[in-house]
C-alpha positions as CSV (number, residue, x, y, z in Angstrom):
1,M,0.1,0.0,0.0
2,K,0.9,3.8,-0.7
3,L,1.8,5.3,2.6
4,N,0.6,9.0,2.5
5,Y,3.4,10.2,3.4
6,V,6.1,14.1,4.4
7,S,9.6,14.3,4.9
8,Q,11.5,18.1,5.4
9,G,14.6,18.2,6.2
10,S,18.2,16.0,5.6
11,G,20.8,12.9,6.4
12,Q,19.3,9.9,8.5
13,P,16.1,8.9,7.4
14,V,13.8,8.9,10.2
15,V,10.1,7.9,9.8
16,L,7.6,8.7,12.4
17,M,4.8,6.6,13.2
18,H,1.9,7.9,14.6
19,G,-0.7,5.5,17.1
20,M,-4.1,4.8,16.3
21,F,-7.1,7.5,15.3
22,G,-4.2,9.4,14.2
23,S,-2.1,11.2,11.4
24,L,1.4,12.5,10.3
25,S,1.0,15.5,12.4
26,N,0.1,14.0,15.7
27,L,5.0,13.5,16.1
28,G,4.7,17.0,14.4
29,G,7.5,18.8,17.0
30,V,8.9,15.9,16.8
31,G,9.7,16.0,13.8
32,R,10.6,19.8,13.7
33,A,13.0,19.0,16.0
34,L,14.8,16.5,14.2
35,A,14.6,17.7,11.2
36,D,18.1,20.5,10.8
37,R,19.5,16.3,11.4
38,Y,18.3,14.1,9.7
39,Q,16.2,13.3,6.5
40,V,12.2,12.9,8.3
41,I,9.6,11.1,7.2
42,A,6.2,11.3,8.7
43,V,3.8,8.5,7.6
44,D,-0.1,8.2,7.7
45,M,-0.6,4.7,8.3
46,R,-3.1,2.5,6.3
47,N,-6.9,3.5,7.2
48,H,-5.6,6.8,8.6
49,G,-5.2,10.7,7.5
50,E,-4.8,10.3,3.8
51,S,-3.6,7.0,3.3
52,P,-5.5,4.2,1.6
53,H,-8.1,2.9,3.5
54,S,-8.5,-1.2,4.0
55,M,-10.6,-3.7,4.8
56,T,-7.0,-5.8,6.7
57,M,-5.6,-4.5,8.7
58,N,-2.4,-5.8,11.2
59,Y,0.9,-5.4,12.6
60,P,2.3,-7.5,9.8
61,V,0.6,-5.8,7.1
62,M,1.1,-2.1,7.9
63,A,4.6,-3.8,9.1
64,A,5.1,-4.2,5.0
65,D,3.1,-1.4,4.3
66,I,6.7,0.6,6.2
67,V,9.3,-1.5,3.8
68,E,7.7,-0.7,0.6
69,L,7.3,2.7,1.7
70,L,11.3,2.3,2.8
71,D,11.6,0.6,-1.1
72,D,10.1,3.0,-3.2
73,L,11.7,6.1,-1.5
74,A,14.8,4.0,-2.2
75,L,16.9,3.5,1.1
76,S,17.9,0.7,2.2
77,E,17.2,1.3,6.0
78,A,16.1,3.9,8.9
79,H,15.8,4.8,12.1
80,L,11.5,4.0,13.0
81,L,9.8,6.0,16.0
82,G,6.0,4.4,16.5
83,H,4.1,6.2,18.9
84,S,1.6,3.5,20.4
85,M,0.3,1.0,17.8
86,G,3.2,3.3,14.9
87,G,5.3,0.9,17.9
88,K,4.0,-2.0,17.4
89,V,4.3,-2.0,13.9
90,A,7.9,-0.7,13.4
91,M,9.0,-3.3,16.4
92,Q,7.0,-5.6,13.6
93,V,9.1,-4.3,11.7
94,A,12.7,-5.0,13.3
95,L,11.5,-8.7,13.4
96,N,10.5,-9.3,9.2
97,Q,13.8,-7.3,8.4
98,P,16.6,-6.4,11.3
99,D,19.0,-5.1,8.4
100,R,16.1,-2.4,7.3
101,V,16.1,-0.7,10.6
102,A,19.3,1.0,12.0
103,S,16.8,2.6,15.4
104,L,14.4,2.0,17.5
105,I,11.8,4.0,19.0
106,A,9.0,2.7,20.8
107,A,7.0,5.8,22.3
108,D,4.0,4.4,25.2
109,I,3.9,1.1,23.9
110,A,5.6,-2.1,25.5
111,P,6.9,-5.5,23.3
112,V,3.9,-7.7,25.0
113,T,0.3,-9.2,22.9
114,Y,-2.4,-7.3,24.8
115,Q,-5.5,-9.4,25.6
116,P,-8.0,-8.4,23.5
117,D,-10.8,-7.2,26.0
118,R,-8.1,-5.2,28.3
119,H,-10.0,-2.4,28.3
120,G,-13.4,-3.8,28.5
121,G,-13.6,-2.9,32.6
122,V,-13.1,0.9,31.9
123,L,-15.3,1.4,30.3
124,S,-18.2,0.0,31.0
125,G,-16.8,2.8,34.5
126,L,-17.4,5.3,32.2
127,S,-20.4,4.9,30.8
128,A,-21.6,3.6,34.6
129,L,-20.2,7.0,35.6
130,A,-22.1,8.8,33.0
131,E,-25.3,7.1,34.2
132,A,-25.4,8.0,37.9
133,R,-22.7,11.4,37.9
134,P,-21.5,11.2,40.8
135,G,-21.6,14.1,42.9
136,S,-17.3,14.0,44.2
137,R,-15.1,12.6,42.7
138,Q,-15.2,9.9,46.1
139,Q,-18.8,9.0,44.9
140,A,-16.8,8.5,41.6
141,D,-13.7,6.4,42.7
142,Q,-16.1,4.2,44.3
143,L,-18.1,3.7,41.4
144,L,-14.4,3.4,38.6
145,A,-13.3,0.6,41.5
146,R,-16.3,-1.9,41.0
147,H,-14.3,-1.8,37.0
148,V,-11.3,-1.4,37.5
149,S,-9.6,-3.7,39.3
């Protein structure tokens, strides 16, 4: 898949990958800070921003999208910086094509498999808060404690 991207600066390439529901502008401050020393390539991940949309969305295909971008830009390797979902994609690129990764920064994500419903308690607690409309923070804490362990 041909991802939408913006490139600025020159030097060793750094690919910036945003998190779920984000876009290439999410890491704009980081990109601007790096652009005086690096070629910064900020991407819209598949199904985000101006990149194409597809029913298929998983880490292996998203990693392949990044490798395809590196190929299209004739880059043999790049530094990868990914936030949250982008960090998972960066880790997948490193697993699949370690020779293409000069370095990797995974921000706000860990190299573990998360349970599919790990936020279920939080979401049900927030719904309960909306319905109950507690009158104090203490009441809200007590209500949330019933849903979140």
